[in-house]
C-alpha positions as CSV (number, residue, x, y, z in Angstrom):
1,X,14.2,3.5,-13.1
2,X,11.8,4.6,-15.8
3,X,9.7,2.1,-17.5
4,X,10.7,1.1,-21.0
5,X,14.3,2.2,-20.8
6,X,15.9,-1.2,-20.9
7,X,19.2,0.3,-19.7
8,X,22.7,-1.1,-19.8
9,X,25.6,0.3,-17.8
10,X,29.3,0.0,-18.2
11,X,31.5,1.5,-15.5
12,X,34.8,3.2,-16.2
13,X,37.8,1.2,-14.9
14,X,38.6,3.7,-12.2
15,X,35.0,4.2,-10.9
16,X,34.1,2.2,-7.8
17,X,30.4,2.4,-7.3
18,X,27.7,-0.1,-6.2
19,X,24.3,0.4,-7.7
20,X,21.7,-2.0,-6.2
21,X,19.0,-3.1,-8.6
22,X,20.7,-1.9,-11.8
23,X,20.7,-4.0,-14.9
24,X,23.8,-6.1,-15.7
25,X,26.5,-4.3,-17.7
26,X,26.4,-5.1,-21.4
27,X,27.9,-3.7,-24.6
28,X,26.1,-1.7,-27.3
29,X,28.5,-1.8,-30.2
30,X,25.8,-1.2,-32.7
31,X,26.1,2.6,-32.1
32,X,29.8,2.8,-32.9
33,X,31.9,2.9,-36.1
34,X,33.8,-0.4,-36.2
35,X,31.9,-1.5,-33.1
36,X,34.4,0.5,-31.1
37,X,33.3,3.3,-28.6
38,X,34.8,6.8,-28.7
39,X,38.1,6.9,-26.8
40,X,38.7,9.4,-24.0
41,X,42.4,10.2,-24.3
42,X,42.9,12.0,-21.0
43,X,43.3,9.7,-18.0
44,X,41.9,12.4,-15.7
45,X,38.7,12.6,-17.9
46,X,38.2,8.9,-17.7
47,X,38.1,8.8,-13.9
48,X,34.5,8.4,-12.7
49,X,32.8,7.7,-15.9
50,X,29.8,5.4,-16.7
51,X,28.6,4.3,-20.2
52,X,24.8,4.0,-20.6
53,X,23.2,2.1,-23.4
54,X,19.8,3.3,-24.6
55,X,17.5,2.1,-27.3
56,X,18.9,4.6,-29.9
57,X,22.2,5.9,-28.6
58,X,25.0,5.3,-26.1
59,X,26.4,8.0,-23.8
60,X,29.5,8.3,-21.5
61,X,28.6,10.2,-18.4
62,X,31.2,11.9,-16.2
63,X,31.0,12.3,-12.4
64,X,32.9,15.5,-12.7
65,X,30.5,17.2,-15.1
66,X,27.3,15.2,-14.2
67,X,26.7,15.1,-18.0
68,X,27.9,13.4,-21.1
69,X,31.5,13.5,-22.4
70,X,30.1,12.0,-25.6
71,X,26.9,10.6,-27.0
72,X,27.0,8.2,-30.0
73,X,24.4,7.0,-32.5
74,X,24.1,5.0,-35.7
75,X,21.9,7.4,-37.7
76,X,20.0,5.8,-40.6
77,X,17.6,7.0,-43.2
78,X,15.0,4.7,-41.7
79,X,15.4,6.1,-38.2
80,X,15.1,9.7,-39.4
81,X,11.9,8.8,-41.3
82,X,10.4,7.2,-38.2
83,X,11.5,10.1,-36.0
84,X,9.8,12.6,-38.4
85,X,6.5,10.7,-37.9
86,X,6.8,10.6,-34.1
87,X,5.2,13.3,-32.1
88,X,7.7,15.0,-29.9
89,X,6.3,15.1,-26.4
90,X,9.2,14.0,-24.2
91,X,10.0,15.8,-20.9
92,X,13.4,16.3,-19.3
93,X,14.1,13.9,-16.4
94,X,17.1,13.0,-14.2
95,X,18.7,9.7,-15.1
96,X,17.9,7.5,-12.1
97,X,20.2,4.8,-13.3
98,X,23.1,7.0,-12.0
99,X,24.1,7.4,-8.4
100,X,23.2,10.8,-6.9
101,X,26.8,12.0,-7.0
102,X,26.7,11.7,-10.8
103,X,23.1,12.9,-11.5
104,X,22.1,16.3,-12.9
105,X,18.8,17.6,-11.6
106,X,16.0,19.7,-13.2
107,X,16.6,22.3,-10.5
108,X,20.2,22.8,-11.8
109,X,18.9,24.2,-15.0
110,X,15.9,26.2,-13.6
111,X,16.5,29.9,-13.9
112,X,20.1,29.2,-14.9
113,X,20.0,31.3,-18.0
114,X,20.9,28.2,-20.1
115,X,18.9,25.8,-22.2
116,X,19.0,22.0,-21.7
117,X,20.9,21.1,-24.9
118,X,20.6,17.6,-26.3
119,X,23.7,15.9,-27.5
120,X,21.9,13.1,-29.3
121,X,18.8,15.0,-30.5
122,X,15.3,13.7,-30.0
123,X,14.7,14.4,-33.7
124,X,17.1,11.5,-34.6
125,X,15.3,9.0,-32.4
126,X,12.9,6.4,-33.9
127,X,9.8,6.1,-31.8
128,X,8.3,7.5,-28.6
129,X,10.4,5.4,-26.2
130,X,13.7,6.3,-27.9
131,X,12.8,10.0,-28.0
132,X,11.8,9.9,-24.4
133,X,15.2,8.5,-23.5
134,X,16.9,11.4,-25.3
135,X,15.4,13.8,-22.7
136,X,17.3,12.2,-19.9
137,X,19.7,14.7,-18.3
138,X,22.6,12.3,-18.9
139,X,22.3,13.3,-22.5
140,X,22.1,17.1,-21.8
141,X,24.6,20.0,-21.4
142,X,24.0,23.7,-20.7
143,X,23.7,25.6,-24.0
144,X,22.9,29.2,-24.6
145,X,19.4,29.7,-26.1
146,X,21.0,31.3,-29.1
147,X,23.1,28.2,-29.8
148,X,20.5,25.6,-28.9
149,X,17.7,27.1,-30.8
150,X,19.8,28.5,-33.6
151,X,23.1,27.2,-35.0
152,X,23.0,23.9,-33.1
153,X,19.6,23.2,-34.5
154,X,21.0,23.9,-37.9
155,X,23.8,21.4,-37.3
156,X,21.4,18.7,-36.3
157,X,19.2,19.4,-39.3
158,X,22.2,19.2,-41.7
159,X,23.3,15.9,-40.2
160,X,19.8,14.4,-40.5
161,X,19.7,15.5,-44.1
162,X,23.1,13.8,-44.7
163,X,21.8,10.5,-43.2
164,X,18.8,10.7,-45.5
165,X,21.1,11.2,-48.5
166,X,23.6,8.5,-47.7
167,X,21.4,6.0,-45.9
168,X,23.6,5.6,-42.8
169,X,26.2,7.7,-40.9
170,X,27.8,7.3,-37.5
171,X,27.5,10.4,-35.3
172,X,29.3,11.3,-32.0
173,X,28.4,14.5,-30.1
174,X,29.8,16.1,-27.1
175,X,30.9,19.2,-25.1
176,X,34.3,20.9,-25.0
177,X,35.6,22.7,-22.0
178,X,38.3,25.3,-21.3
179,X,41.6,23.4,-21.4
180,X,42.9,24.9,-18.1
181,X,39.8,25.3,-15.9
182,X,36.1,25.5,-15.9
183,X,35.0,29.1,-15.4
184,X,31.2,28.8,-15.0
185,X,28.8,26.3,-13.5
186,X,25.1,26.2,-13.0
187,X,22.9,24.9,-10.2
188,X,23.6,23.3,-6.8
189,X,25.2,20.4,-8.6
190,X,27.8,22.8,-10.2
191,X,27.3,21.6,-13.7
192,X,30.0,23.1,-15.9
193,X,29.1,25.2,-18.9
194,X,31.0,24.0,-22.0
195,X,32.9,26.5,-24.1
196,X,31.9,24.6,-27.3
197,X,29.7,21.7,-28.4
198,X,30.8,19.5,-31.3
199,X,29.4,16.8,-33.6
200,X,31.6,14.4,-35.4
201,X,30.3,12.4,-38.4
202,X,31.6,9.3,-40.2
203,X,30.1,8.5,-43.6
204,X,31.0,4.9,-44.4
205,X,29.7,5.2,-48.0
206,X,32.1,8.0,-48.8
207,X,34.1,7.1,-47.0
208,X,34.8,10.3,-45.1
209,X,34.7,12.1,-41.8
210,X,34.4,15.6,-40.5
211,X,33.2,17.6,-37.5
212,X,31.2,20.7,-36.6
213,X,32.4,22.8,-33.6
214,X,30.1,25.6,-32.3
215,X,30.9,28.3,-29.7
216,X,28.5,28.1,-26.8
217,X,28.0,31.9,-26.5
218,X,25.2,34.5,-26.9
219,X,26.4,35.0,-30.5
220,X,27.3,31.5,-31.6
221,X,28.9,30.4,-34.8
222,X,29.9,27.0,-36.1
223,X,33.0,25.9,-38.0
224,X,33.8,22.7,-39.9
225,X,37.1,20.9,-39.2
226,X,38.8,17.5,-39.3
227,X,38.1,14.7,-36.8
228,X,41.9,14.7,-36.1
229,X,41.9,18.4,-35.2
230,X,38.7,17.9,-33.1
231,X,40.5,15.1,-31.2
232,X,43.4,17.4,-30.4
233,X,40.9,20.0,-29.2
234,X,38.8,17.9,-26.8
235,X,41.0,14.9,-26.1
236,X,38.3,12.5,-27.4
237,X,38.7,10.4,-30.5
238,X,35.1,9.8,-31.7
239,X,36.2,7.1,-34.2
240,X,39.2,5.2,-32.8
241,X,38.7,2.2,-35.2
242,X,39.2,4.4,-38.3
243,X,42.6,4.9,-39.9
244,X,44.3,8.3,-39.3
245,X,44.3,9.1,-43.0
246,X,40.5,9.1,-43.0
247,X,40.4,11.4,-40.0
248,X,43.0,13.9,-41.2
249,X,40.8,15.1,-44.1
250,X,37.4,16.7,-44.0
251,X,34.7,15.2,-46.0
252,X,32.2,17.2,-48.1
253,X,30.2,18.2,-45.1
254,X,26.7,19.7,-45.6
255,X,26.5,23.3,-44.6
256,X,24.8,24.3,-41.3
257,X,21.1,24.9,-42.0
258,X,19.5,28.1,-40.8
259,X,16.9,27.5,-38.1
260,X,13.8,29.8,-37.8
261,X,15.3,31.1,-34.5
262,X,18.6,31.9,-36.2
263,X,16.9,33.7,-39.0
264,X,14.9,35.8,-36.5
265,X,17.9,36.5,-34.3
266,X,20.9,37.4,-36.5
267,X,23.9,38.1,-34.4
268,X,25.5,41.5,-34.2
269,X,28.8,41.3,-36.1
270,X,30.9,43.3,-33.7
271,X,29.7,41.5,-30.7
272,X,30.4,38.1,-32.4
273,X,34.0,39.2,-33.1
274,X,34.3,40.2,-29.4
275,X,33.0,36.8,-28.2
276,X,35.5,34.9,-30.4
277,X,38.3,37.2,-29.2
278,X,37.9,36.4,-25.5
279,X,40.9,34.7,-23.9
280,X,38.9,31.6,-22.9
281,X,37.5,31.1,-26.4
282,X,40.9,31.6,-28.0
283,X,42.6,29.2,-25.6
284,X,40.0,26.5,-26.2
285,X,40.1,26.9,-30.0
286,X,43.7,27.8,-30.8
287,X,44.4,24.4,-32.2
288,X,41.2,24.4,-34.1
289,X,41.7,27.7,-36.0
290,X,44.6,26.3,-38.1
291,X,42.3,23.6,-39.5
292,X,39.2,25.5,-40.3
293,X,37.9,25.2,-43.8
294,X,37.4,28.4,-45.8
């Protein structure tokens, strides 16, 4: 166990594991809207899950994916200000609070062709210890370099700007997989590559909600949709305590900001259309398309 983590662990109801020397399970409701954690609606997805509480975020880890199903944070203007003043020098590490059967390894990503993509970004985390925790592989999924360093960075930047403007927002981030089967994995641990990554936001001052969904391809693009439609797509309700009426409508979401990488690597239009037209992408996003904002 790494020094300074102060971890808490909550096991899914159907996971039977014994971890000697692990801290006692405890709740971390401060990261969730209405003190209620995101709800995984698929029973098969809930099997073999563990919730980990960190200093600045909570994450639900899946034994099947060896990574997060969701990562949740209460993002405040104060936290963003502290994070901006904190030098980023964290390094990726396996999460040793997890049993080996649930743990992603550094070697899984080495020479895989994919970046280690943060769900809760280090740029949101106030202070060195909290940022260090964001580099645990329990908070990481495989992302293409084009997404991780381009559009996804733009989403993260837009959300931080929103937190600075409003003072406080609740953010839940996660991967989305092909609805029928996982087509590609990396490493000896067979970590699945998500078809999309998403970030849902609740602005209590609005009040309002909305979600960004990004294709995890070599020519990524991101769309804005409702939390209700996102829930249908990924079978995860990021804000189960909120009324349906609030999740059915899309708030005035800030546009995705252009990152320096995205500006230097503008995608080829024809190739982008081809990526969106693949059978796997269409299958995963068919419910989403109907709800996309113009």
